[in-house]
LOZA-586694 format. One line per field, with one value per residue (C-alpha): y, x, z; residue number from 1; chain. Coordinates in nm, 2 decimals, always signed. Example, Ala and Ser with C-alpha at 12.3 -4.5 7.8 and 13.67 -1.06 7.14 Angstrom:
# LOZA-586694
py: (-0.45 | -0.11)
px: (+1.23 | +1.37)
pz: (+0.78 | +0.71)
lovo: (1 | 2)
tidren: (A | A)
END
This chain:
# LOZA-586694
py: (+7.77 | +8.06 | +7.99 | +8.17 | +7.99 | +8.02 | +7.94 | +7.63 | +7.51 | +7.56 | +7.37 | +7.09 | +7.07 | +7.08 | +6.81 | +6.60 | +6.56 | +6.39 | +6.11 | +5.80 | +5.49 | +5.19 | +5.03 | +5.36 | +5.41 | +5.07 | +5.16 | +5.51 | +5.34 | +5.11 | +5.39 | +5.57 | +5.27 | +5.23 | +5.60 | +5.58 | +5.29 | +5.47 | +5.78 | +5.54 | +5.39 | +5.74 | +5.87 | +5.56 | +5.63 | +5.98 | +5.87 | +5.64 | +5.93 | +5.77 | +6.01 | +6.20 | +6.49 | +6.24 | +6.14 | +6.49 | +6.50 | +6.17 | +6.33 | +6.65 | +6.42 | +6.24 | +6.56 | +6.71 | +6.57 | +6.63 | +6.99 | +7.06 | +6.89 | +7.04 | +7.39 | +7.48 | +7.36 | +7.56 | +7.87 | +7.84 | +7.77 | +8.06 | +8.29 | +8.16 | +8.22 | +8.56 | +8.64 | +8.49 | +8.76 | +8.57 | +8.31 | +8.56 | +8.64 | +8.50 | +8.26 | +8.12 | +7.74 | +7.58 | +7.19 | +7.06 | +6.77 | +6.98 | +7.04 | +7.30 | +7.67 | +7.92 | +8.28 | +8.56 | +8.95 | +8.90 | +8.66 | +8.33 | +7.98 | +7.63 | +7.33 | +7.05 | +6.70 | +6.58 | +6.82 | +6.68 | +6.44 | +6.31 | +6.41 | +6.36 | +6.41 | +6.52 | +6.58 | +6.95 | +6.97 | +6.82 | +6.86 | +6.85 | +6.82 | +6.93 | +6.82 | +6.73 | +7.08 | +7.27 | +7.21 | +7.36 | +7.30 | +7.30 | +7.34 | +7.08 | +7.33 | +7.51 | +7.21 | +7.23 | +6.87 | +6.56 | +6.42 | +6.70 | +6.62 | +6.26 | +6.36 | +6.55 | +6.27 | +6.04 | +6.28 | +6.28 | +5.91 | +5.90 | +6.18 | +6.14 | +5.81 | +5.68 | +5.91 | +5.90 | +5.73 | +5.94 | +5.91 | +5.74 | +6.01 | +5.96)
px: (+3.00 | +3.15 | +3.43 | +3.66 | +3.95 | +4.05 | +4.39 | +4.23 | +4.14 | +4.50 | +4.65 | +4.40 | +4.53 | +4.89 | +4.83 | +4.66 | +4.98 | +5.13 | +4.89 | +5.12 | +5.08 | +4.94 | +5.28 | +5.44 | +5.14 | +5.22 | +5.59 | +5.50 | +5.29 | +5.56 | +5.81 | +5.56 | +5.53 | +5.91 | +5.94 | +5.68 | +5.85 | +6.19 | +6.02 | +5.89 | +6.24 | +6.39 | +6.14 | +6.20 | +6.57 | +6.51 | +6.26 | +6.53 | +6.78 | +6.99 | +6.89 | +7.14 | +7.13 | +7.11 | +6.78 | +6.66 | +6.79 | +6.60 | +6.27 | +6.33 | +6.40 | +6.09 | +5.88 | +6.01 | +5.76 | +5.45 | +5.57 | +5.65 | +5.30 | +5.07 | +5.25 | +5.51 | +5.33 | +5.01 | +5.20 | +5.40 | +5.10 | +4.90 | +5.19 | +5.21 | +4.83 | +4.87 | +5.15 | +4.97 | +4.70 | +4.54 | +4.41 | +4.21 | +4.00 | +3.66 | +3.65 | +3.40 | +3.45 | +3.25 | +3.28 | +3.26 | +3.35 | +3.64 | +3.78 | +3.75 | +3.70 | +3.83 | +3.75 | +3.87 | +3.87 | +4.23 | +4.15 | +4.04 | +4.15 | +4.08 | +4.24 | +4.17 | +4.13 | +4.43 | +4.64 | +4.54 | +4.82 | +4.63 | +4.37 | +4.31 | +4.01 | +4.01 | +3.71 | +3.69 | +3.86 | +3.93 | +4.28 | +4.38 | +4.75 | +4.90 | +5.24 | +5.37 | +5.40 | +5.12 | +4.76 | +4.43 | +4.16 | +3.78 | +3.65 | +3.37 | +3.15 | +3.07 | +2.89 | +2.51 | +2.47 | +2.65 | +2.51 | +2.69 | +3.02 | +2.94 | +2.88 | +3.21 | +3.41 | +3.27 | +3.37 | +3.72 | +3.74 | +3.61 | +3.82 | +4.15 | +4.13 | +4.11 | +4.20 | +4.57 | +4.68 | +4.91 | +4.87 | +5.13 | +5.37 | +5.42)
pz: (+0.95 | +1.12 | +1.36 | +1.61 | +1.74 | +2.11 | +2.28 | +2.43 | +2.08 | +1.96 | +2.27 | +2.20 | +1.85 | +1.96 | +2.21 | +1.95 | +1.77 | +2.09 | +2.10 | +2.08 | +1.87 | +2.10 | +2.13 | +2.25 | +2.48 | +2.65 | +2.68 | +2.83 | +3.09 | +3.18 | +3.21 | +3.44 | +3.66 | +3.69 | +3.76 | +4.04 | +4.17 | +4.16 | +4.33 | +4.62 | +4.67 | +4.67 | +4.92 | +5.13 | +5.14 | +5.26 | +5.53 | +5.65 | +5.66 | +5.37 | +5.11 | +4.89 | +4.64 | +4.34 | +4.49 | +4.45 | +4.10 | +4.03 | +4.15 | +3.95 | +3.64 | +3.69 | +3.74 | +3.43 | +3.16 | +3.36 | +3.44 | +3.06 | +2.95 | +3.20 | +3.26 | +3.01 | +2.70 | +2.78 | +2.86 | +2.55 | +2.33 | +2.48 | +2.40 | +2.04 | +2.01 | +2.15 | +1.89 | +1.57 | +1.52 | +1.23 | +1.48 | +1.66 | +1.36 | +1.30 | +0.99 | +0.77 | +0.68 | +0.40 | +0.38 | +0.02 | -0.19 | -0.32 | +0.02 | +0.28 | +0.18 | +0.46 | +0.45 | +0.66 | +0.66 | +0.52 | +0.23 | +0.13 | +0.02 | -0.06 | +0.11 | -0.13 | +0.04 | -0.14 | +0.04 | +0.38 | +0.49 | +0.79 | +1.04 | +1.41 | +1.66 | +2.01 | +2.23 | +2.13 | +1.78 | +1.44 | +1.33 | +0.96 | +0.89 | +0.56 | +0.70 | +1.03 | +1.12 | +0.94 | +1.03 | +1.05 | +1.31 | +1.33 | +1.68 | +1.73 | +1.92 | +1.60 | +1.44 | +1.47 | +1.61 | +1.69 | +1.36 | +1.17 | +1.35 | +1.24 | +0.88 | +0.89 | +1.03 | +0.75 | +0.49 | +0.63 | +0.63 | +0.28 | +0.14 | +0.35 | +0.51 | +0.86 | +1.15 | +1.26 | +0.93 | +0.73 | +0.34 | +0.16 | -0.02 | -0.38)
lovo: (1 | 2 | 3 | 4 | 5 | 6 | 7 | 8 | 9 | 10 | 11 | 12 | 13 | 14 | 15 | 16 | 17 | 18 | 19 | 20 | 21 | 22 | 23 | 24 | 25 | 26 | 27 | 28 | 29 | 30 | 31 | 32 | 33 | 34 | 35 | 36 | 37 | 38 | 39 | 40 | 41 | 42 | 43 | 44 | 45 | 46 | 47 | 48 | 49 | 50 | 51 | 52 | 53 | 54 | 55 | 56 | 57 | 58 | 59 | 60 | 61 | 62 | 63 | 64 | 65 | 66 | 67 | 68 | 69 | 70 | 71 | 72 | 73 | 74 | 75 | 76 | 77 | 78 | 79 | 80 | 81 | 82 | 83 | 84 | 85 | 86 | 87 | 88 | 89 | 90 | 91 | 92 | 93 | 94 | 95 | 96 | 97 | 98 | 99 | 100 | 101 | 102 | 103 | 104 | 105 | 106 | 107 | 108 | 109 | 110 | 111 | 112 | 113 | 114 | 115 | 116 | 117 | 118 | 119 | 120 | 121 | 122 | 123 | 124 | 125 | 126 | 127 | 128 | 129 | 130 | 131 | 132 | 133 | 134 | 135 | 136 | 137 | 138 | 139 | 140 | 141 | 142 | 143 | 144 | 145 | 146 | 147 | 148 | 149 | 150 | 151 | 152 | 153 | 154 | 155 | 156 | 157 | 158 | 159 | 160 | 161 | 162 | 163 | 164 | 165 | 166 | 167 | 168 | 169 | 170)
tidren: (A | A | A | A | A | A | A | A | A | A | A | A | A | A | A | A | A | A | A | A | A | A | A | A | A | A | A | A | A | A | A | A | A | A | A | A | A | A | A | A | A | A | A | A | A | A | A | A | A | A | A | A | A | A | A | A | A | A | A | A | A | A | A | A | A | A | A | A | A | A | A | A | A | A | A | A | A | A | A | A | A | A | A | A | A | A | A | A | A | A | A | A | A | A | A | A | A | A | A | A | A | A | A | A | A | A | A | A | A | A | A | A | A | A | A | A | A | A | A | A | A | A | A | A | A | A | A | A | A | A | A | A | A | A | A | A | A | A | A | A | A | A | A | A | A | A | A | A | A | A | A | A | A | A | A | A | A | A | A | A | A | A | A | A | A | A | A | A | A | A)
END
């Protein structure tokens, strides 16, 4: 298949790495609920005329992570995408029993299945990690059908293991 990565594909792959384990997701929801309660109390104190500058700092602290995730991260990833010219080039990807064969105008290479440390899937991309920081991605829009995506997912499970499960290091 021929693929052409976009900055949105790259952002989706980066965000896939942030998906928490279920226990951390529950903790995160609890923190969000507590932060919203604190925000309500802070706004209430301002409404009664009892607010202070520490309340403003609290509101800014609560807004930090959403602002980072929805504004700063997309800006930074788009900037990185623009800098890395190799991501702009079309590539050919062949899926085989030995691994993934990538070809671009600058060269070609095989990523054997045993080099895939783990993989994740989002609504728009498959992300294959060779380490915690090095990954390759395949946008789902380039598969011919949902069945082809399912076949690729099944191959990943067979060759690498379940999604989001790192291989044991030996």
